[in-house]
Every structure is written in C-alpha cells, then in structure tokens.
TIVO-2410 file (N, C-alpha, C; in nm, 3 decimals):
# residues 68
REC num residu      c1      c2      c3 atome chaine
REC   1      X   0.572   6.302   4.134     N      A
REC   1      X   0.639   6.193   4.202    CA      A
REC   1      X   0.789   6.219   4.213     C      A
REC   2      X   0.846   6.285   4.114     N      A
REC   2      X   0.989   6.319   4.123    CA      A
REC   2      X   1.015   6.412   4.242     C      A
REC   3      X   0.924   6.502   4.267     N      A
REC   3      X   0.936   6.593   4.381    CA      A
REC   3      X   0.929   6.515   4.512     C      A
REC   4      X   0.831   6.425   4.524     N      A
REC   4      X   0.816   6.343   4.644    CA      A
REC   4      X   0.938   6.254   4.666     C      A
REC   5      X   0.998   6.208   4.558     N      A
REC   5      X   1.114   6.120   4.568    CA      A
REC   5      X   1.243   6.197   4.596     C      A
REC   6      X   1.237   6.330   4.591     N      A
REC   6      X   1.354   6.411   4.621    CA      A
REC   6      X   1.447   6.436   4.503     C      A
REC   7      X   1.397   6.416   4.382     N      A
REC   7      X   1.480   6.435   4.262    CA      A
REC   7      X   1.449   6.563   4.186     C      A
REC   8      X   1.342   6.629   4.221     N      A
REC   8      X   1.301   6.751   4.149    CA      A
REC   8      X   1.272   6.859   4.252     C      A
REC   9      X   1.325   6.979   4.230     N      A
REC   9      X   1.306   7.086   4.328    CA      A
REC   9      X   1.240   7.210   4.268     C      A
REC  10      X   1.215   7.210   4.139     N      A
REC  10      X   1.157   7.327   4.074    CA      A
REC  10      X   1.006   7.335   4.091     C      A
REC  11      X   0.948   7.430   4.023     N      A
REC  11      X   0.803   7.445   4.021    CA      A
REC  11      X   0.744   7.338   3.930     C      A
REC  12      X   0.631   7.284   3.970     N      A
REC  12      X   0.564   7.184   3.888    CA      A
REC  12      X   0.487   7.257   3.779     C      A
REC  13      X   0.527   7.231   3.654     N      A
REC  13      X   0.468   7.302   3.541    CA      A
REC  13      X   0.385   7.212   3.451     C      A
REC  14      X   0.403   7.080   3.464     N      A
REC  14      X   0.335   6.988   3.375    CA      A
REC  14      X   0.405   6.974   3.241     C      A
REC  15      X   0.522   7.037   3.227     N      A
REC  15      X   0.598   7.031   3.103    CA      A
REC  15      X   0.720   6.943   3.124     C      A
REC  16      X   0.741   6.849   3.033     N      A
REC  16      X   0.856   6.759   3.041    CA      A
REC  16      X   0.976   6.830   2.980     C      A
REC  17      X   1.037   6.916   3.062     N      A
REC  17      X   1.146   7.000   3.013    CA      A
REC  17      X   1.282   6.946   3.057     C      A
REC  18      X   1.386   7.025   3.035     N      A
REC  18      X   1.522   6.980   3.067    CA      A
REC  18      X   1.541   6.952   3.215     C      A
REC  19      X   1.475   7.027   3.303     N      A
REC  19      X   1.486   7.003   3.447    CA      A
REC  19      X   1.424   6.868   3.483     C      A
REC  20      X   1.314   6.834   3.417     N      A
REC  20      X   1.248   6.706   3.441    CA      A
REC  20      X   1.336   6.592   3.391     C      A
REC  21      X   1.392   6.608   3.273     N      A
REC  21      X   1.479   6.504   3.217    CA      A
REC  21      X   1.600   6.483   3.307     C      A
REC  22      X   1.656   6.592   3.358     N      A
REC  22      X   1.770   6.581   3.449    CA      A
REC  22      X   1.733   6.505   3.576     C      A
REC  23      X   1.617   6.534   3.631     N      A
REC  23      X   1.572   6.466   3.752    CA      A
REC  23      X   1.550   6.317   3.726     C      A
REC  24      X   1.489   6.284   3.614     N      A
REC  24      X   1.465   6.144   3.578    CA      A
REC  24      X   1.598   6.072   3.560     C      A
REC  25      X   1.692   6.137   3.493     N      A
REC  25      X   1.823   6.076   3.469    CA      A
REC  25      X   1.897   6.050   3.600     C      A
REC  26      X   1.887   6.142   3.695     N      A
REC  26      X   1.951   6.121   3.827    CA      A
REC  26      X   1.888   6.003   3.900     C      A
REC  27      X   1.756   5.994   3.897     N      A
REC  27      X   1.687   5.880   3.958    CA      A
REC  27      X   1.736   5.750   3.895     C      A
REC  28      X   1.741   5.747   3.763     N      A
REC  28      X   1.785   5.627   3.693    CA      A
REC  28      X   1.929   5.591   3.729     C      A
REC  29      X   2.017   5.690   3.737     N      A
REC  29      X   2.156   5.666   3.773    CA      A
REC  29      X   2.167   5.610   3.914     C      A
REC  30      X   2.093   5.669   4.007     N      A
REC  30      X   2.095   5.624   4.146    CA      A
REC  30      X   2.042   5.482   4.162     C      A
REC  31      X   1.949   5.444   4.079     N      A
REC  31      X   1.886   5.312   4.091    CA      A
REC  31      X   1.946   5.208   3.996     C      A
REC  32      X   2.048   5.247   3.918     N      A
REC  32      X   2.120   5.151   3.835    CA      A
REC  32      X   2.047   5.102   3.711     C      A
REC  33      X   1.964   5.188   3.654     N      A
REC  33      X   1.896   5.151   3.530    CA      A
REC  33      X   1.947   5.239   3.416     C      A
REC  34      X   1.913   5.202   3.294     N      A
REC  34      X   1.957   5.278   3.178    CA      A
REC  34      X   1.916   5.424   3.193     C      A
REC  35      X   2.011   5.514   3.175     N      A
REC  35      X   1.989   5.657   3.193    CA      A
REC  35      X   1.952   5.722   3.060     C      A
REC  36      X   1.823   5.717   3.027     N      A
REC  36      X   1.779   5.777   2.902    CA      A
REC  36      X   1.689   5.899   2.923     C      A
REC  37      X   1.660   5.932   3.050     N      A
REC  37      X   1.578   6.049   3.079    CA      A
REC  37      X   1.431   6.032   3.049     C      A
REC  38      X   1.391   5.911   3.013     N      A
REC  38      X   1.251   5.884   2.982    CA      A
REC  38      X   1.186   5.800   3.091     C      A
REC  39      X   1.057   5.818   3.107     N      A
REC  39      X   0.984   5.742   3.208    CA      A
REC  39      X   0.920   5.621   3.141     C      A
REC  40      X   0.996   5.514   3.133     N      A
REC  40      X   0.943   5.387   3.084    CA      A
REC  40      X   0.885   5.308   3.201     C      A
REC  41      X   0.844   5.185   3.177     N      A
REC  41      X   0.782   5.105   3.282    CA      A
REC  41      X   0.870   5.085   3.406     C      A
REC  42      X   0.998   5.057   3.387     N      A
REC  42      X   1.086   5.034   3.502    CA      A
REC  42      X   1.106   5.162   3.581     C      A
REC  43      X   1.129   5.272   3.513     N      A
REC  43      X   1.146   5.400   3.583    CA      A
REC  43      X   1.018   5.438   3.657     C      A
REC  44      X   0.903   5.411   3.599     N      A
REC  44      X   0.777   5.441   3.667    CA      A
REC  44      X   0.764   5.357   3.794     C      A
REC  45      X   0.802   5.230   3.787     N      A
REC  45      X   0.799   5.146   3.906    CA      A
REC  45      X   0.892   5.202   4.014     C      A
REC  46      X   1.009   5.249   3.974     N      A
REC  46      X   1.103   5.307   4.070    CA      A
REC  46      X   1.045   5.433   4.134     C      A
REC  47      X   0.976   5.514   4.056     N      A
REC  47      X   0.912   5.634   4.110    CA      A
REC  47      X   0.805   5.599   4.212     C      A
REC  48      X   0.725   5.498   4.181     N      A
REC  48      X   0.624   5.454   4.277    CA      A
REC  48      X   0.689   5.409   4.407     C      A
REC  49      X   0.798   5.334   4.397     N      A
REC  49      X   0.869   5.287   4.516    CA      A
REC  49      X   0.928   5.402   4.596     C      A
REC  50      X   0.993   5.496   4.528     N      A
REC  50      X   1.057   5.609   4.595    CA      A
REC  50      X   0.956   5.699   4.664     C      A
REC  51      X   0.845   5.726   4.597     N      A
REC  51      X   0.746   5.818   4.651    CA      A
REC  51      X   0.676   5.764   4.774     C      A
REC  52      X   0.650   5.634   4.775     N      A
REC  52      X   0.590   5.571   4.891    CA      A
REC  52      X   0.443   5.601   4.914     C      A
REC  53      X   0.377   5.673   4.823     N      A
REC  53      X   0.238   5.708   4.846    CA      A
REC  53      X   0.141   5.623   4.764     C      A
REC  54      X   0.193   5.540   4.676     N      A
REC  54      X   0.110   5.455   4.592    CA      A
REC  54      X   0.151   5.310   4.612     C      A
REC  55      X   0.059   5.219   4.586     N      A
REC  55      X   0.098   5.078   4.580    CA      A
REC  55      X   0.181   5.060   4.455     C      A
REC  56      X   0.298   5.002   4.470     N      A
REC  56      X   0.390   4.986   4.358    CA      A
REC  56      X   0.342   4.880   4.261     C      A
REC  57      X   0.338   4.913   4.132     N      A
REC  57      X   0.314   4.807   4.034    CA      A
REC  57      X   0.435   4.715   4.032     C      A
REC  58      X   0.416   4.593   3.991     N      A
REC  58      X   0.530   4.501   3.984    CA      A
REC  58      X   0.511   4.408   3.865     C      A
REC  59      X   0.621   4.352   3.824     N      A
REC  59      X   0.620   4.260   3.712    CA      A
REC  59      X   0.593   4.119   3.764     C      A
REC  60      X   0.514   4.045   3.689     N      A
REC  60      X   0.482   3.906   3.725    CA      A
REC  60      X   0.519   3.820   3.605     C      A
REC  61      X   0.590   3.711   3.633     N      A
REC  61      X   0.629   3.621   3.526    CA      A
REC  61      X   0.506   3.558   3.463     C      A
REC  62      X   0.502   3.550   3.330     N      A
REC  62      X   0.387   3.488   3.263    CA      A
REC  62      X   0.366   3.345   3.310     C      A
REC  63      X   0.242   3.309   3.329     N      A
REC  63      X   0.207   3.172   3.366    CA      A
REC  63      X   0.221   3.139   3.513     C      A
REC  64      X   0.261   3.236   3.598     N      A
REC  64      X   0.275   3.205   3.739    CA      A
REC  64      X   0.142   3.210   3.812     C      A
REC  65      X   0.045   3.279   3.753     N      A
REC  65      X  -0.087   3.287   3.816    CA      A
REC  65      X  -0.091   3.377   3.937     C      A
REC  66      X   0.016   3.450   3.964     N      A
REC  66      X   0.022   3.540   4.079    CA      A
REC  66      X  -0.063   3.663   4.051     C      A
REC  67      X  -0.174   3.676   4.118     N      A
REC  67      X  -0.265   3.788   4.099    CA      A
REC  67      X  -0.271   3.881   4.220     C      A
REC  68      X  -0.178   3.865   4.315     N      A
REC  68      X  -0.183   3.946   4.438    CA      A
REC  68      X  -0.133   4.086   4.419     C      A
***
C-alpha cells in the first residue's frame, strides 16, 4: 500500500526495515499525524485512503448505530 500511495519506491521484501519506516514516517508527516514510523489504526486508515483500491475503514462513535 505504501508503494501504491507513492511513499515507497524500493523492492517489496515483506520486511519492515528502515526504508519502510521512513516511508511510513513521511506518510504520517504529510497527513499530520504522530510520526512514529508504526502502522497503527489511524495510519492504516490513511494508507487505505491514499491507495484508493480498498474500501476505507472508518471510526464510528459508540452508540450511534451507524453500520454503513
């Protein structure tokens, strides 16, 4: 997803290495979230949005009953 979003240009290795952390940190910086280089729930949502190939997960306030 980092590659699709334009943040990663290397070979996909399946290893969460320094190049991956750098790409995640750049995405986080560009989107104004805490830059910790980790893919937490918010960063994952941003990746889904950037990539455009998946339906984005979203947060729903408890008790709203919104199931759409």
